[in-house]
C-alpha positions in Angstrom: 207.8 55.6 257.1 208.3 52.3 256.8 208.5 50.0 260.6 211.8 49.3 262.3 210.8 45.2 260.9 210.1 46.2 257.5 213.3 48.3 257.0 215.4 45.8 258.6 214.2 42.9 255.4 216.0 45.4 252.9 219.7 46.2 252.8 220.6 49.7 252.7 220.9 50.8 248.9 222.7 54.4 250.8 225.1 52.8 253.3 227.7 55.6 253.8 227.2 59.1 255.1 230.4 60.2 252.1 227.9 58.8 249.1 227.3 62.5 248.6 228.6 65.3 246.7 231.9 67.2 248.2 229.6 70.2 248.1 227.3 69.3 250.3 230.0 68.9 253.4 231.8 72.1 252.4 228.3 73.8 252.3 227.5 72.3 255.8 230.6 73.6 257.0 229.7 76.8 256.4 226.4 76.8 257.9 227.8 75.1 260.8 230.4 78.3 261.0 227.6 80.8 260.2 224.1 79.4 260.8 224.9 76.9 263.8 222.2 75.2 266.0 222.4 77.9 268.6 220.7 75.5 271.1 224.0 73.8 271.5 225.9 77.0 271.9 227.5 78.1 275.0 226.2 81.7 274.6 223.3 82.6 276.7 220.6 84.2 274.9 217.0 84.5 276.2 214.1 82.1 275.3 212.6 84.9 272.7 215.5 85.2 271.2 216.4 81.9 270.5 212.9 81.1 269.1 213.5 83.9 266.7 216.8 82.5 265.6 215.6 78.7 265.4 213.1 80.0 263.0 215.8 81.8 260.9 217.6 78.8 260.8 214.8 76.6 259.7 214.5 75.2 256.1 212.2 73.1 254.1 213.3 71.9 250.6 210.9 69.9 247.9 211.1 67.6 245.8 210.5 67.9 241.6 210.3 65.9 238.8 211.1 68.2 235.7 209.9 64.8 233.7 206.5 64.4 235.3 205.6 61.0 233.0 208.0 58.9 234.8 206.2 58.0 237.8 206.7 55.0 240.3 204.0 52.8 241.6 203.2 52.0 245.1 205.7 49.0 245.3 208.8 51.6 244.4 207.1 53.7 246.9 207.2 51.4 249.7 210.6 50.0 248.6 211.6 53.7 249.1 210.0 54.8 252.2 212.3 51.5 253.8 215.7 52.9 252.3 214.8 56.4 253.7 214.2 55.3 257.2 217.6 53.6 256.7 219.1 56.9 256.1 218.7 57.9 260.1 221.4 54.4 260.5 224.4 56.1 258.9 227.6 57.2 260.5 231.0 58.6 260.0 233.4 56.0 260.4 236.9 56.2 261.5 237.9 55.3 258.3 236.2 58.1 256.8 236.8 60.7 259.3 240.6 59.4 258.6 240.0 60.3 254.9 238.2 63.3 254.7 241.1 64.7 257.4 243.8 63.9 254.9 242.3 64.5 251.4 240.0 67.4 252.4 242.4 69.3 254.7 239.7 72.6 253.9 237.2 70.6 256.1 237.8 72.2 259.6 238.5 70.5 262.6 235.4 71.5 264.9 233.6 70.5 261.3 234.9 67.0 261.6 234.1 66.6 265.0 230.6 67.5 264.4 230.0 65.3 261.0 231.5 62.0 263.3 228.3 62.5 265.8 225.9 63.6 263.0 222.9 62.1 262.4 220.0 62.7 259.7 216.4 62.3 261.4 214.1 61.1 258.7 211.4 60.2 260.4 211.4 64.0 262.0 212.4 65.7 258.8 211.1 64.1 255.7 207.5 64.1 254.8 206.9 61.5 252.0 203.4 61.0 250.2 202.4 58.9 247.1 199.3 60.2 245.2 197.8 57.4 242.7 196.4 58.6 239.7 193.9 55.8 239.8 193.7 54.7 243.2 192.6 50.8 243.2 194.9 50.2 246.2 197.0 47.9 244.0 200.6 47.9 244.2 201.0 48.6 240.5 198.9 51.9 241.1 201.2 54.3 239.5 201.2 58.2 241.2 203.3 61.2 241.7 205.5 61.7 244.3 205.5 64.5 247.0 208.8 64.7 249.4 208.9 68.2 251.6 212.3 68.0 253.9 212.1 70.6 257.0 214.3 71.1 259.8 217.8 73.3 260.6 219.5 74.0 257.7 223.0 72.3 259.4 221.0 69.3 259.7 219.3 68.6 256.7 221.7 69.9 253.9 222.8 66.5 253.7 219.8 64.7 252.1 219.5 66.4 248.7 222.0 64.1 246.9 221.3 60.5 248.7 217.3 61.1 248.5 217.5 61.9 244.5 219.5 59.0 244.3 217.2 56.5 246.0 214.0 57.9 243.8 215.8 57.4 240.4 216.9 53.6 241.8 213.3 53.6 242.7 212.1 54.0 239.4 214.7 52.0 237.5 214.1 49.2 239.6 210.5 48.7 239.8 209.3 50.7 236.8 211.7 50.8 233.9 213.2 47.2 234.2 214.1 46.8 230.7 217.7 47.2 230.7 220.8 45.7 232.2 224.4 46.2 233.0 226.1 44.6 230.3 228.6 46.8 228.7 228.3 49.7 230.8 232.2 49.7 231.9 233.2 49.4 228.8 231.1 52.4 227.7 232.4 54.8 230.3 235.5 53.4 229.3 234.8 54.6 225.5 233.7 58.1 226.6 236.8 58.6 228.7 239.0 57.8 225.9 237.2 60.1 223.6 237.6 62.6 225.8 241.2 62.4 227.4 242.3 61.7 223.9 241.1 65.0 222.8 242.2 66.4 225.8 239.8 67.1 228.0 239.9 67.6 232.4 236.9 65.4 233.3 235.3 64.9 236.6 232.5 62.8 237.5 229.5 64.2 238.8 226.7 61.5 238.5 225.6 60.9 241.8 222.3 62.6 241.9 220.6 60.9 238.9 222.4 57.6 238.7 220.6 54.8 237.9 222.0 53.1 240.9 224.9 52.2 243.3 226.5 49.5 241.3 225.9 51.6 238.0 228.3 54.4 238.9 230.6 52.2 240.6 231.2 50.3 236.8 231.2 54.1 235.4 234.2 55.0 237.7 236.0 51.6 237.1 235.8 52.4 233.0 237.0 55.8 233.4 239.9 54.7 235.5 240.7 52.3 232.6 240.1 55.5 230.1 242.5 57.3 232.6 245.4 54.1 232.5 245.0 54.0 228.5 246.1 58.2 228.2 248.8 57.5 230.4 249.9 54.6 228.1 248.9 56.6 225.0 250.5 59.9 225.7 247.1 61.9 225.9 246.9 65.1 227.5 243.3 64.6 229.1 243.4 63.6 233.1 240.5 61.8 235.1 240.5 64.8 238.0 237.9 63.3 240.5 234.6 62.4 241.7 232.1 64.6 243.0 230.9 61.7 245.2 233.2 61.6 248.2 232.5 57.5 249.3 234.1 56.8 245.7 236.7 58.9 245.7 238.1 57.0 249.0 237.0 53.6 247.8 239.3 54.2 244.4 241.7 56.5 245.6 240.3 59.7 243.4 240.3 63.1 244.5 237.0 65.0 245.5 236.1 67.1 243.2 233.4 70.4 243.6 233.1 73.4 246.0 229.3 75.2 246.2 225.8 74.5 244.6 223.4 77.5 244.3 221.7 76.2 247.9 224.2 78.2 249.5 223.7 81.6 247.6 219.6 81.0 247.9 219.7 80.5 251.5 221.9 83.4 252.3 219.6 85.6 250.2 216.1 84.4 251.8 217.6 84.5 255.7 219.0 88.1 254.9 216.1 88.9 251.9 219.2 90.8 250.8 219.2 90.0 247.3 221.0 92.8 246.3 224.3 91.9 248.2 223.4 88.2 248.6 226.0 87.3 246.3 228.8 89.2 247.9 227.8 88.0 251.5 227.7 84.4 250.1 231.1 85.1 248.5 232.2 86.4 251.8 231.2 84.3 254.4 232.7 81.1 251.9 236.5 83.0 252.1 235.8 83.3 256.0 235.5 79.5 255.9 238.0 78.3 253.6 240.2 81.0 253.4 241.6 82.8 250.3 242.2 80.7 247.3 240.8 77.5 248.7 237.9 75.7 246.9 238.0 78.4 244.5 235.4 78.1 241.6 232.9 80.4 242.1 228.9 79.6 240.8 227.7 82.4 238.9 224.3 81.7 237.9 221.7 81.6 241.2 220.9 85.1 240.9 221.8 85.5 236.9 225.1 86.0 235.8 225.3 89.2 235.2 224.5 90.0 239.3 226.8 87.5 240.3 229.8 89.6 238.2 229.0 92.9 240.0 229.9 91.1 243.6 232.5 89.1 242.3 234.2 92.7 241.0 234.5 93.5 245.0 237.4 93.6 247.1 237.4 91.3 249.8 237.0 92.7 253.3 238.2 91.5 256.6 235.4 89.8 258.7 234.7 87.6 261.6 234.1 84.0 262.8 231.7 83.0 265.1 233.7 81.4 268.0 237.3 82.8 268.9 239.7 81.0 269.4 238.7 77.4 268.6 239.8 75.5 265.7 236.1 74.8 265.0 235.3 78.0 263.7 238.9 79.0 261.8 239.5 78.6 258.5 241.6 75.1 258.3 244.3 77.0 256.0 244.4 79.9 258.8 248.0 79.7 258.7 248.5 81.3 255.3 245.0 83.5 255.4 244.7 86.9 255.8 241.4 86.7 257.6 241.4 88.0 261.3 239.8 86.1 264.1 239.3 88.4 266.4 235.7 89.1 266.7 233.4 86.6 267.2 229.2 86.5 266.1 228.7 85.9 270.1 229.0 89.9 270.0 226.6 90.5 267.0 222.8 89.8 266.7 223.1 86.4 264.8 223.4 84.9 262.6 224.5 87.7 259.6 225.7 90.4 261.6 229.1 89.4 261.6 231.1 93.1 261.6 233.2 93.8 258.7 236.4 95.5 259.8 237.6 99.1 258.5 241.4 99.6 257.6 243.7 97.1 256.3 247.1 96.0 257.6 248.3 94.7 254.1 250.2 97.4 252.5 248.6 97.0 248.9 244.6 96.7 248.4 242.8 93.3 249.4 242.4 91.7 246.5 239.2 90.9 244.6 237.1 88.2 245.1 237.7 87.6 240.8 241.3 87.6 241.3 241.3 85.2 244.2 238.9 82.8 243.4 240.6 80.3 240.7 237.7 80.3 237.9 233.9 80.0 237.6 231.4 77.3 237.2 228.4 77.6 234.3 225.6 76.0 235.0 222.7 77.2 233.0 222.4 79.3 229.7 224.0 79.3 226.7 227.8 78.2 227.3 229.4 79.7 224.8 227.8 83.1 225.3 228.5 82.7 229.2 232.6 82.3 227.9 232.4 85.8 225.5 230.8 87.2 229.0 233.5 86.1 231.3 236.6 86.9 228.8 235.1 90.4 228.8 235.1 90.9 232.5 237.9 89.2 233.3 239.4 91.7 230.8 237.2 94.7 232.3 238.7 94.0 235.6 242.6 93.7 234.2 242.7 89.9 235.2 245.9 88.4 232.8 246.4 85.3 234.5 244.7 82.3 233.0 241.3 81.4 235.0 239.3 78.2 234.8 235.6 77.5 234.1 233.8 74.5 234.9 231.0 73.2 232.2 228.7 71.0 234.5 224.9 71.5 232.6 223.8 68.5 230.9 227.2 67.2 229.1 227.8 65.1 226.5 230.9 64.5 224.1 230.0 66.8 221.7 229.1 69.3 223.5 232.2 68.9 226.0 234.3 69.3 222.8 232.3 72.2 221.4 233.0 74.0 224.8 236.7 73.2 225.0 237.5 74.7 221.8 235.5 77.6 222.5 236.9 78.4 225.7 240.2 77.5 224.8 240.0 80.6 222.2 239.3 82.5 224.8 242.0 82.2 226.9 240.4 80.1 229.6 241.1 76.5 230.9 238.1 74.0 230.4 237.2 71.6 232.8 234.1 69.2 232.8 231.4 68.0 235.3 230.0 65.1 233.7 226.8 63.4 235.3 223.6 61.7 234.2 225.4 61.0 230.9 227.7 59.0 232.3 226.0 57.1 235.0 222.3 56.7 233.6 222.9 56.2 230.0 220.8 52.7 229.4 219.2 51.4 226.0 216.1 49.1 226.7 216.7 45.4 225.7 213.7 44.5 223.6 213.6 47.7 221.6 217.6 49.2 221.5 216.1 52.5 221.8 217.3 54.6 225.0 215.8 54.2 228.3 215.6 57.8 229.6 216.7 58.6 232.8 214.4 60.7 235.3 215.5 64.6 235.3 214.6 65.4 239.3 215.6 67.9 241.1 215.4 68.6 245.0 216.0 72.4 245.7 216.1 74.8 249.1 212.4 76.0 249.1 212.3 78.4 252.1 215.1 79.6 255.1 214.4 81.7 257.7 210.6 81.7 257.1 211.0 83.1 253.4 210.5 81.4 250.1 214.2 80.4 248.4 214.6 80.9 244.9 216.8 80.5 242.0 216.5 82.5 238.7 219.5 81.0 236.5 221.0 82.1 233.4 217.8 80.2 231.6 214.0 80.6 232.0 213.8 76.8 232.6 215.9 76.5 235.5 213.8 79.3 237.4 212.8 77.4 240.7 210.6 78.7 243.7 208.0 80.8 244.8 207.0 82.6 241.5 205.8 85.9 243.3 209.2 86.0 245.0 211.2 85.0 241.6 209.2 88.1 240.1 210.1 90.5 242.6 213.7 89.5 243.0 214.7 90.0 239.2 212.7 93.4 239.8 215.0 94.4 242.3 218.2 92.9 240.7 217.0 94.0 237.1 217.4 90.6 235.8 217.0 90.4 231.8 214.6 87.4 231.0 217.2 84.8 229.5 215.5 81.8 227.2 218.1 79.1 225.7 217.0 76.6 222.9 219.0 73.8 224.3 217.4 74.4 227.9 214.6 71.7 227.5 214.6 70.6 231.0 211.9 67.9 229.9 214.4 66.3 227.3 217.7 67.1 228.8 219.1 63.5 227.9 217.2 62.6 225.3 213.5 61.3 224.5 211.4 58.0 224.4 212.0 56.1 221.4 215.4 58.3 220.6 218.0 55.5 219.0 
């Protein structure tokens, strides 16, 4: 990492703890509740049990560049080192705390108290290395980036978004410099106009692979202008919000998002119960936020068919980790049917919270599918997914209109295609558009496409076991290959490959117009 003197010379590229996607905060809230740092717990446990629990709560994350031909040079790497060091300076301001309290009421007061004193510790938690292809010692040497995050889950979960944003910015600051900001606001406005005129519900999801913070700022300004145009013209489309919490605060937008694959991957790895992992993850999610809150379910971590088996189950009664404290009860507790009479202190943490037999409600408890507002599609063929979900809801006798959020490498034409297909099957489609908005540039010298990096940071292990994702498309499988094959066998997973899922060219190829 860079020295403090070097770090002081450059302004921070990430200057707010909230410059991240909302689902990182909601997941951290869940992790704090069900996988807390027992070293700070008031519960006394023997030291050997503390060591075991610390192991169970430890995770690692790995970086992958799905466009490996797009490499950093040593200059970019040094800048990146400094910027990562500066992440340790981020704190939650009073203004940011007030924003979360008022606009994200689903986040518990206990969690917000935790976040107020939270600090990232990159010097201890991040291992960053540069491997030059041909090492001459020059700052212009290009090479591969190796990045690994390690630590307690609750303390490392917020790294993903800022790290990805910084890596993307480093590349376009020092390697591909044949571009400028001219026209970006108008481009975003025109995209927004086309989608809103066609009645689309659009959210901005572009933090992870943005060209830089300023680009995302211009994009949101453009989308706000498009929304004003839509109001003036009477179009039915709407800008639903942004996944980036800091930009939501800056522009008075709704922060949107619920959960990511990481939640399901982590729960599955810690329990090593892939057969029940989807249901356990759903159970804990509802246990944190209450029934019907943050109700868009992500289906494809271990294949959508496996998820739907859990989705049709009835929601049981279960516990909260610490009784009698706002830190651990859902902020919607007054309207939730979830009891808080038992605690994880009476069990072997972190995953054996008892389920209560019997139900005080006269009627049978609802299923997850009934309670959740809808689902998010993030891999595989979206049209096939629409048909699968229609068949599923029909089989469950669910007649209310459900939502499908599309979020996988969207552009305007795909949004319109999926909108028509979803509406034809009786769904309300919404669209989370990311890289197509915040990293859509052309080269100044040629007028041809300036290709975004396709980069990811995924949970690699949890509780000492590999964490994997098998999704609905073989191109998005991640994690230890042996574990991936074992999980497929255990779940009876049927391999799927979507021709539109080429991960190396999701947003175009070099030389495209």
